[in-house]
N, C-alpha and C positions, 0 to 999 in steps of 0.2 A: 250885536259886536262883542258886547261882554264876553258871551259865550266863544267865540273866536280867539280874544284875547286868553282867556284861562286855559282853552286847550291849547293853543300856542306855548303856553309857560309850563303846562304839564308835560308837553312835547322837549321841551329846551332842558327841564330839570330832569326826564327821563336819560335824554342824552347825556347829560352832565353824570348822572349815577352810573351809566354803563361806561362812559370813560373813566370814571373814577374806579370801577370793578376792573376793566380792562388793566390799568396801570399797576393795580394790587395785583392780580393775576401773573404780570409779567416780571414783576419783582417776587412774588414766590418760585415763579419758571426760573430767573435769573439766580436765585438762592439755592434750587435745590439743583441745578446744573453746576454753581458753584464748588457746592458740597461734592458731588460728584466727581468733580476735576480735582479736588485735594486729595478725595481718597484714592481716585488712579494712580495720581503724582506720587502720591506718600513715597513710594520705594524709591522713585528717581530721586525726592528730596535728601533722602536718608542716605542715597549714592552718593549725590553731590557734597553733604555735609562730610560724611567720610572720608571723600577724595580730598575737601580742602584741610581735613585733620590732617590728612597723611602727607599731604604738600608741605603745609606750615611744618611739621616733624621732620618730614628730609632737610626743608629748609635749615631749619635749626641744627639739624645733625651736620649739615654739610658745614654750615658756619663753624661749628665747635669745632670740627676736623681742621678747616683752614686755620681759625685761632691756634691750633697747638702747632702750628709752623712756624708764629712768632717766638721770638726767643727774648726775655727782656735784657735790656742792657742798662746798667746803673751808670756808665759812664758817658751819657748820651753826648755830650760836647767834644770829648776828647774822640768818643767813638766814630763822630762823623769826621773831625778831624783828620783822623788816621785813615777814615775811608778814602775822602777828597784826595789823598796824599795818593794812597795805592791806585785809586782808579787812573789818577792821572799818570802814571808810571807804567801799568797794562796796557791802555790804550797807546803809549806809545812805543811798543814794544814793537820788533820788527816781525816780520812773518818766518816762521820756522816750519820747515818740513817734518811729518812724523817721521820718527826713525826706522820703523816697518809697519806692518799692518797691525800689531797687537797695539800701538800706541796710536795709530790712525783710529782703532774701535775704541780706545780708549777716551780720545778725544769727541770724538761722535756720543758715547754715552754719557759724558759727565761736563763736556767744556762746549756743548753747542752754541756755536754763535761768535767763536772767538778768532774766527776769519785767521786762523793760525797763526796768532799771537798770544802765542803761550809760555808760561813761567813755571819751570820746576826747580826747588829747591828741597832741602831736609830740615827739620826741626828735632829737636831732641828733649823731650819732657823727662829725662830721668828714668827712661827704660830702654834707651836706643834711638837711632836716628829714626825719623819717620817722613818718608817721602811726601812733598806738598805741591799739590800741582794747582794755580790758578790762572783766572783770565777773566778779561770784560766782556761783556756782552757787545763786541763791537758794530754787530750787523743792525740791531736794533737802535745803538747809540747814535750811530753815524747817518742812519735815515732819520732819526728825530731832530738831529744838529742842524739837517739840511731844510729843515723847516721852520729852525730858530728857536728850538725847544732844547732843556736839559733835562728832561724828566727822564728818559729812558736809560738811565745808570744804572747798569749790576754789573760785578762781578761774583763771581764762583772762586769759591776755594775748596781742597776737596785734598782729604788725608787718606793716603794710602796705604790702611792699617791693615793687618791681620787680625782675624778673618775677614774682617770688613771695610768696606771704603765708605767713610763719612764725606758728608758735605754740607756747606750752607750757600745762602744766596744771600749777599748784602745788597739790599737795592734803596734806592732814593727813592724817597715816598712825597709826592707833592701834595697829601694830605695823610697822616697817620692814622686818622680813625675819624669817626662822623663828629666829633668834639674838638680837635684839634686840627689847623687849618695850617700849622707851622711846618714848612718842608723840615725835611731831614733822613738823615740813613736808617734804614730798620734791617733788624737779621733776623732770617729765616731759616728754617730747617729747610732741605729739600725735601721734595715732596715723598718721595720713596722713605724718608728715613723720621718722618713726622710722626707715623704712628707709633711705632718700635720706640723711638727715642734712647737709642742703645748709653747715651751719655745724661748726664744732669743738664740742664739748660745753662746753669750757672757757670759750667766747668765749661761748656761749649763755649758760651760767650767770652769765657776768658782766653780761650784757647784761639778765637778770632783776632781777638785784639792783638795777642802776640803775633800773628801770622800779618794782620793788616802792617802792624807797625814793622815787621821785616822785608813786605814787598817791595817797597821804594829801595832798600840797599840791594836785594836780595835780585830782583826784577828790571832796577833802574838800567836804562840803556849806555852800556861803558863809553867812556869819552873818547874820541879818536887818538 
């Protein structure tokens, strides 16, 4: 009886040892396979890291380019008051048809979304009269207003100078930046002018303030 128990104990011990050896062998095989996997996929990981780096660089570059559009406005409250009054005057304009193909092309290129509510006047900064074109983006504004919003307010100001045509966008921003939730009007270069910036931001800000101040008088609907 005792011999049978000893024999059974040895058998169980041998089973336990074999099980332990199998577990160790499986761990070794898993470690080897993981090492092979890491070696084989190393180029892929390098490519992914490179792609992520390139993506971050592109995003940062795009952000920098877009940031170049913004023009600092020192007198923010005055600028907002002028923009409110100018936008109200421009949205109240009657529709006027282009005088010819040239003006039609000009409106499509520089005042898209105006719904033919366009105003043209001249400004003189000391070197002779400069034609100024301005209009609100009525298409987006009306669609937004039908939904009970006021966010999509934008007006464009374009100076028809020689040899360049300079333009800015005055936009109502519900959120100016990530750290500022206060709604306000902001001033931006047109995308086509944001890289070259043919004029300093300070001077363009001043010229825009002058134009905004002139719009209600120059573009106001005449009394019947």
